[in-house]
Every structure is written in structure tokens, then in C-alpha cells.
N, C-alpha and C positions, 0 to 999 in steps of 0.2 A: 588440666582445666577443660571443662566441656560444658556445652549448653545442652541440657537434656530436654527431650520433647515434652516430658511431663511438666516441665517448667514453662511450657508454651513458647518455646523458641527452638532454634536449630543449631547444630554444631557449626563452629567456624574454625578454620585452620590458622588464620592470622587476622590481625586487626590493622586497618589502614584508615587514617582519618585526615581531615583537613584542619586547618587552624580555625579556632573560635567556634567550631561546631560542638554541640553536646553529643556525647556517645556513651554507650553503656554495654556491659556484658555480664554474664554470670560466672561465678566460680561456685563449686559445690563442695560441701563438707558431708562426709558419711559418718553419722554417729552410730556406734554399736548399741546404744541404749539412750533413753531419755537424758538429755543433757542441756546445759545452759551455754549459749554462745554470746560472747561479748565482743563488740567491735571498737571499744574504747579502752583506754588505759586506766579507767576508774573502776574500783571494786563495786560489784553489784551482785550479791549472792542470790541464788535461787532459794526457794523455801526450805529445801533440804540441807542447805548449808554449803560446805566447802568442797565437796567432791563433784565429779562429773562436770567440770567447768572447762570451757575452751575460750581462747581469745584469738581473733583473727586480726592481723595487722596488715594494713595496706600502705605502702610508701611509694613515692615517685618524686621526681624533681619539682612537682607542682602541687600546691595545696588544693587545687581545683580537681584533683583526682581523689575520690573517697568511696568507701563502701557504705551500703545501706542494707539493713535487714529487710527481709521480705516476708509477708504473710499471705495466707490463702483466702480466697473467696469461693463459695460453692456455686456451681452453675445450677440450672434447674433440675439436673439429674442427680445432684448430690456429689458430683465430682469436685474435689478440691483442686483449684488451679491457682498458681502463684500470680498475684495481681497487685497487692497492696505494698507500696514502698513505705516502710515504717520510719518514723523519726526517732524512735527509742533506740538505745545503743546495746541493749541486751535482751535476750528472750529465751525462754525454755522451748525446746523443740523435741518432738518424739524421735524414736529410733528411725534411722534411714537417712537418705540424702536430702540435704537442706541447701536451698539456693541463697547466695549472697550476691546482691546486685552492685557492681562496681561501675561508677559513672565518673565522667570527667570532661574537661575542656582543655585543649592545648592553646595557650594564648597566641595571639596573632604575631607577637614580636619574637616568637621562638625561631631560632635560626638553624636548628639541627635537623637531622633526618629521622631520628628515632627517639622514642621516650620509653624508658623501662619502668614497668610497674611490678613491684615486688610484693608478693603475698606470703605471709608467714602464719602458720597455725600453731598455737601453743596450747599445751594441756596443763590444767591446774587441778591438783588433788590435795586436800587437807592443807597442811602448812608446809608442804614440800615446795622447793624452788620450782618456779614455772619452767616447763620443758618444751623446747622447740621440737615438734614432731613432723612437720612438713614445710617445705618452702618451694615456691614456684616463682618464676620471673617471666612476664609477658613483655615482649618488645613490640611497641606500637610504632608502625611506620607513619611518618608525618609528611603529607603532600604539601608542597610549597604553594598553597592556594588558601585564601582567606574567605570564610563564609560571607556572602554578600548581605547587604541590608535586607530586612524583611519586607516583602511586598505582598505577602499572602493575606487575603481578606478572610480573617477568621471571625465567624459569627456564632459564638456559643451563647445560648440563652441562659439568662441568670434567673434564679429563683430565691431571692433574698429572704422571703418569709419562711421558706423551708429551712434556710440556714439558721434563722432565729429560733425556730422550734427545736432544732437539733440541740441547741445549747440552752434551751429554756429561757430565752431572752424576750423582753418586751419588744414588739415590732418597732423598728426605726428609733430605738433608744440609742444612747451613746454607746452602750455595750454592743448593740446590734451593729452599729456602724463600724465598730472596731473589727467585727467579724467580716462585714462586707468588704472592708479595705483589704483584709488578709486574703480573701478569696479573689478579689479583683486584681491584686498584685500578681497572683499566680496565673491568672488568665492573661494578663498583659505579657508575661514571660512567654506564653505560647504564641502571642501575636494577636490577641483580641483587638477588634477594631470598633465594636458596636456597643453603645450604651442601651440597656433595656429599661424601659419605664412602664410598669403596669399602672394604668390610669383608670381602672375600674375594679370592682371587686370580683374575685374568682372568675376571670374570663374563661378559663378552661373547666369551670365547675369542679375544681380539684381533681381533674383527670378522671372524673366519675368515681372518685374514691368512696363516695357515699354508698356505692353499690358493691363494694369489695369487702367481704368479711374476713377472708383469709389474709393474715398479716395486716389487719386493719390499720390504716395510716391516714393522717391528715395531709393532704397535698394542695391545700388552697393557697392561692396568692391574693394579696389584698392591695387596695388602692394606695399608692404612695402619696396621694393628695388627701389631706384631711378636709372633709366637706361639712359645712354647717349651713343652717338656714336661720335668718333673723328678719323679722318683719316681712316675711315672705320672699326675701332675697337670698340668693346663694352667696356664701362666702367660702372661698377656696384658699386653703393654707398650703402654699407651695414650698414650705421650708425644707421638708424631707426630700422633695424632688430636686430642689436646687442643690442641696447638700450632696445628693447622690451624683448629679451631673458634675459638680465641681470636683468631687473626689475622682471620678473617672478621668476628667480632663487633666487633673494633677498627675495621674498615673500614666497619661499618654493614650488613653482609650477615648478617642475623640473624633473619629471619622464619620460616625453616623449615630443618630438617636432613633430608636424604634419605639413606638407607642403601641403597647398591647392593651386590648380590652375595648377598643372603639369600633371594631368591625369584625363580623363573623364569629361572635362569641359562641362557646360550645354548650351543648346540652340544654337548649331552651325547652325541649320537649319533655325531659324528665327531671330537670333541676329547676325549671321555671324561670320566670322573669318578673320583676316588679312593674315593668313598663306595660301600660294598658293600651297604648295606641301606636306601638312601634314593634315590628317583628324581631329585630335583632335583640337577643337577650342581654342587654347592657345593664349591669347591676351596679349601682352607685349608692352606697349607704350615706345617709345624711343625719347629722345630729341637729334637731330643731331646738334652738336656744330659747324659744318662747314657751314651748310646751315641755321642754326638758325630756324629750323622748327621742329614741333612734328611729329613723324612718329610711325610705329610699326615694330616689328620684323616680316618679311614677308616670310622667307624661312627656311627650315629645318636646313640648315647648320649654320645659325646664331643662331637659337634656340638651337642647340646642343652646341654652344659656351657659350651661356647664362647658360645652365644647367651645363656645365663643371665648369664655374667660380663659380656658386652657391655652388656646392658640394665641390669644393676646399676650399672655404671660411669656410664652415661648418666643414670640416676636420681640417683646421688650428685653428679654435676656440675650437676644442674638442667637438663639438656638434653631430658629425656624428653618434656615437654609439646609441644615443637615438632618432635619427631622422627617421620618417617614411613618405613616400609619401602617402597621403590619397586620395582615390577615393570615391565620394559620389554617392551611389546607382548605382553601375555598372550593366550592363545588360548581357554582354556576356564575358565569360572567354577568348574566342578566340580573340575578339577585344581588350580586356585589356591586353592580352599577347603581342600583337603587340605594344601597347603603351609602356608597361614596357620594352620590348626588345629595343625599341628606346632609352628610358631614360637610360637604362643600358649601351648602346653603347656610350653614351656621356661622360662617366667618367670611370676611372679605379677603382673607389671606389665601394664597395658592397652596393647596395641600398636596403632598406627595404620598404615594402608596407603594407597598411592596407586599409580595405574597410568597409563602412557602407552598409549592404546588405539588399535589399528588394525584389529582383527579384528571383523567383524560379530557381534553376539550378546552380547559381554561387557558392554557398557554397558547393554544392555536387561535383562540377567539379574541384574546386580550389585545387591544390595539394601542394602548398607551405605552409610556416609557417602561422598560423592563429592568432598569438599573437595580442591582442587588436582589432581584428575584432569585429564588432557589427552587430547584427541581429535584424531586425524589429520584433515586437511582433506578427504580422500576420503570418510571416514565422515560428516563434516559435510555434504558434498554430498548425501548420502542423508537424513540426519536433519533437515535444514532443509526438507524437503518435508512439508507438513502432513498428507499421507496416510500418512506413515511412522509406524509404531507408537512409535518413539523420540522423535518430535517433542515431545510433551507433557513427557516426562521431561527432555529437553534444555532446554525453555523454563523449567521449574520450577527447574532447577539451574544454569543458565548462569552466574550470578554467582559460583559456586564454581569454575568450570572455566577451563582454558586450552585453547588449540588448538596444534597443531604440524604442520609439514611436515617431511619428511626426504628420503630418496632419491626419494620420490614425493610428490605428483604433480609434473608438469613446471610446471604453472601455479601462480602465487602461491607462489613459492619464492625462495630466495636464492642460486641458483647464479650462477657467474660469467657465464653466458650470459643470465641473467634480466634483464629490463628493471629499471632502478633504481626505477621507480615501484612495482614489486611490494614492494620493501623498505619504501618510504615508506608504502604502504597498510597496513602492519602495524597501526598504531594505529587507523586508520579502521575496518578490518574487525573488530578486537577489540572496538571500541565497538559496531559494528552487530550483532555476535554476542552482545552483552550479557555478555561474558565479562570476567574480571578480568585476563587477561594471556595470554602465549604461552610455549611451551616450545620449545627447540631442542636437539638431541642433542649438539651440539658447538660450543663457542666456538672451540676450536682443537685438533684432533687431527691430527698431522702425519706425512706420509710421510717417508722418510729425507732427501730434499732437496726441499723443497716449492717452491723457486725454480727448480729445473731441470725438474721434472715434477710438476705439481699433480694431474693426472688419476690416478685409482686405481679399480680395479674398474669400468671404464667401462660394463660391461653392467648395472650396478646403481646406481652412484653417479655423478651428474653432477659435473663439476669445480666445486669451491667448496662442495660439500655438507659437507665435513669441517671447514670453517673460516670464521669471520668475520674473524679477525685472523691476521696472518702473524708468524712469529718474527723479531724484530729482532736485529741483531748485539749490541746493548747489553743483551741479556737482558730486553728489554721488548717487548710486542707492537706490531707495526705495524698501524694501523687500515686498514680497507678502505672503499671507497666504498659497498659494500653495508651494512656496519655503520653508517656515518654516516647513511645514509638510513633505516635501521631506527630509529636514535636520533631522527631528525626525526619519524618516525611515532609513536614513543612520546610525544614532546612533544605531538603532535596529540591523542592519546588523552587526555592529562591536560587539555588545553584543552577538549575536548568534554565531559569529565566535569564540569568546572567550569561550563561554559556552560549545561548542561542544565536548571539550576534556573530559567532565565529563558525557557525555551521550553516550549510545551505538549507537544511530542513531538519532541525534537531528532533522535532516531533516524530518524523518518519524514522530517523536513525534510532531513537529509543525503542520504537515499536519493533524494528528489525532486530535489535540486539536482545530484546526480551522475548522475541517470538510472539508478539501480540498481533494476531490476524484480525479478529473481530474485537473492536475496542470494548464494547459492552452490548449484551443482548439479553432480552427478557426470555426466560423459559418458564412458562406458567406463572407461578407466584414468586419466582426467584429470578436472579440474574446470573449470567455466565461471563466470566472474565478470562476463560481459558485456564491453562495451568499456571499457577503462581510460580515465580522463581523462588528458590529457597533463599534465606537471608544472606547466606554467604555469596551466592551468585549475584544477588541484587546489589550488594555493596561493591562487589568486584566490577560489575558493569558500570555502575555509577562512577567509580574511581577511574576506570579506563577512559571514560569520556572527559573527566576533568583533566587527565594527563594529555589527552589529545588537544584540549583547549590550550594548555600551557605550551605545547609545541607550536601551535598556530600563532601565538602572540608575537 
């Protein structure tokens, strides 16, 4: 059993886990020719029939250990990289080495020191009896320590209209909400804390998809509020909004509500705006019941009424205290102060704001509360230098903040081409940054056929930037290896947070053990984190610290 670099991972010599943590590893099968691999005990023939069939059986003491087939995505250079964790149980693979991802959880009430995972490979040809051709057993060492409760603030942005288009569903129909629930359930398992509500039409102008002809795709998001006008008065139908919030709360995603589309909307200069007397391109479609035509809110006074009605509803529902108006990549404090002053003037309620920042100057000049603000890693590369004027402000507020990467920088990202260790380091570096979590601009926003061509806007977006999860045929997301390793990293964050009470300075100890001299530094248009540990060393160091904690108890 080995982890091959071509499968975007590293060799490990042994596996050691704690109780209740999710873990995963690869085994590989080397096919002499095109063959069909099955990981279930059910018959499923390839198109050619009975020959060249193999079955992989994984057994252990726990049903929580199981195999998954893996498929490939192409990066922007045409390289096929294992990334998609499939839900199907059989698949035809070409000649060569094929990865199978084995994942599991050891329950917290397990009292032993080891768990054996047995892997058998059977060959099937014609009507001959199945033949065992190889067998391996991996002994997993279990540390007597239980994964702590999750305290990581995960802020993955949701694009529900993209999910509807993927399955050809009417926006916010019952079928669409079935998909939304399936996606939110998986986000909750990662630790999602934030409810996203898009409350105007196409706030990002479809990520400028209107100007992209290669792999042309619709990336527009639409207002979750249905707006009409009767006798000159606005009528807001909040039924979809309420259903979305109630669904999130039912699933345990309930720490924060973020409103998109009210401040700093994108592409006013090339996608335009219906507003005639307000510079922020807020686009809100309206159905006029008197004239029976579709229109837009076109003036500041009617926009103010829309905003007043929205926040009155949020207050009436008891949502206002956890609601923040979010701005994506604001440029100027002065400009956004004018925007927020207008929004504040529309209601007697106290409004809260939050920004995902990538422009120098905004963080330094912003003087209000910074709770849940997020800072791009390029800026962190500047701010974490002690001579930088923002260093002290960052240190004083880091426990309120999250960090994010997006289409840049190349290093410490979650692209298909990125080493999986970068996804795994999510938790460690969040802890070392002394932040509460991370933000990512998309759990899944999809081009028209993500499985045929995942690359989009190659000059700006690296393949994989748009998605952690792929759209499954069963209206449920397919996980990725990048997503799984991010989850493993989040687990590590929760471990470090729990262990720190027994160490004088766990932050320094981690940096020493991993040889991290400069935490993060910008180099031109990229960042430098020094030399990554390989996956085996990373796990070994983490587990050594857990064992030290156990001795100190």
C-alpha cells in the first residue's frame, strides 16, 4: 500500500489516529489493461461483459471504515489529478495504477490500541469462481484521545442558483430546496457557521460571465426575495428567505446571517445598473402587478423602502442580531462609508457590516468593529511583518477575524493543482494566525458541465477555484480530496485549541516543531510559507503533541 505523488499525496509508513476524527488514505491497484473495479458485492458488469473485472473488499471492526472510488479532474494544463470522491460502486479504469480512497472514523468508545483494516483484491473472469489475488492488512494505531467539539468558524459562500441550474430546476422550487438541503448538510459536516442570503439580483454580475466565451457558463445569482409593486407600493415576499434560514437553523448552521447584494456590488461599469440616482449598482427586479410587466427598482427612494422592509422583517423574525451586511473586496473606506451611511438611513435598526478584504488600506483605515472580517492571504503576507503599520491592529483583532484565499495567490490555496498538504494546513495556519476560522468564496459554483471542462477564466481563475464539491447525479454533492483534507485540517485546529491549555505557548511550540520561521510573507504576487512538511511528518508531529498533552494530564 502506498500513496503515490501522482495521486496528489505523499507516502506514509504507518497510520496513527485519534478517536472520532475522520481519516483517509489511498491504496492503489495496478491494472494490466482496461478493467472494471467494483467495491461492492453487487454485480455490475462493464459494457464488454464478464471479463477483466476486479472487486476490492475492505473490512475492519467498524462499519465506519469504507472504500470510495476516485475520479480525476484536469488542471489548466491538461494534467489529470485525482480529486473526485465518487458515490458509485463500480467504474471502468484504463490500464495503469488506480487510486482507491479508504476513509473512516474510530468511535470514541473504542478501548483498544489498534484497529486492523483488511484489503482484499479479487479477480473475476467469465463464469469462473472469483479468485483472491492479493491481500494486505494495515494496522491503525489509536491514540487514547477524543476529537474535541468544533470551534472553527467556517464561512463557505453558498451559490444556490448555480446548484439549481446544474440540475435544471426552477429557482427556489421544492425540488431546488431538496438540493439546497443536501448541499447544506454536507457543509454543516465541515463545520459551516454562516447562512448566506442574496437579497438583490446578480450582485457579482455573474462573475463577469457575460464576457467569457470559452466554456461559456451562466454564473448569475438571483434575489431570494420575490419583489412586486402594486398601486405604487412595494410588496416583498420573504417565503423563500424564511425557508432558507429555517432550513439552515434546523441543520445547525445558525451563528451568522450574511446579506449579499446591498453594498459594493460588482461590475457597475460594464454590466450596468437600473438605479438612476445611486452609484452602487444594486439590481432588484420587480414585477408590476398593475401593468403586468417586469421592471427594476430605479431610484434611491424606492430602494430605501425595500431596505426598510427587509430589515423590519429580519427584526420581526428575530434574525437581526446575527445579521451582517457583507461587502466583497471593498476598495475604499470613504466610498463604502457613503454606502453604509445610506443603508443606515433607511432603517431605525442598528446595522452590522462585514468585509472580505483584499485591497491595501481598507483594513488599516476602517475604524468600526472587525468581527468576522476576512483578510486575503496576500495582505496577511504584508501585515504579519512587524514593521508593517497594520501589524499591531491585526494582532489585537486576530481572534475576531478569518482569512481567505481565492483566485490568488497560487501558494496555500485549494486548486486542483495544489498539493493536498495545503488543504490540510488550513487548520494549523488558522491556529498560528490566531484567527477564529477561514472564508472561501465558493463551496460549489458550477460551469455548464463541470465534468467535461472544469477550467474557466484561466487567465484569472485556476481550475478548482470555483468548487470544493462536485454536483452528483443524485442531487447531492460529491466530495473532493481537497475538501476532505481541509476537514482534516479543521479537526487539527480544534485539537490545537483544546491542547493549548496544557502548554506554555503551543503556538511557538508548533512553529518550532514544524520549522516555521516566517509565518507568512508576500513575495511579489504570491506568498511564502517556507518548506511544507510532508504529510507523514505533519501527522507525526501532530500526534506527538497530543501524546505530550496526555502525559501532562
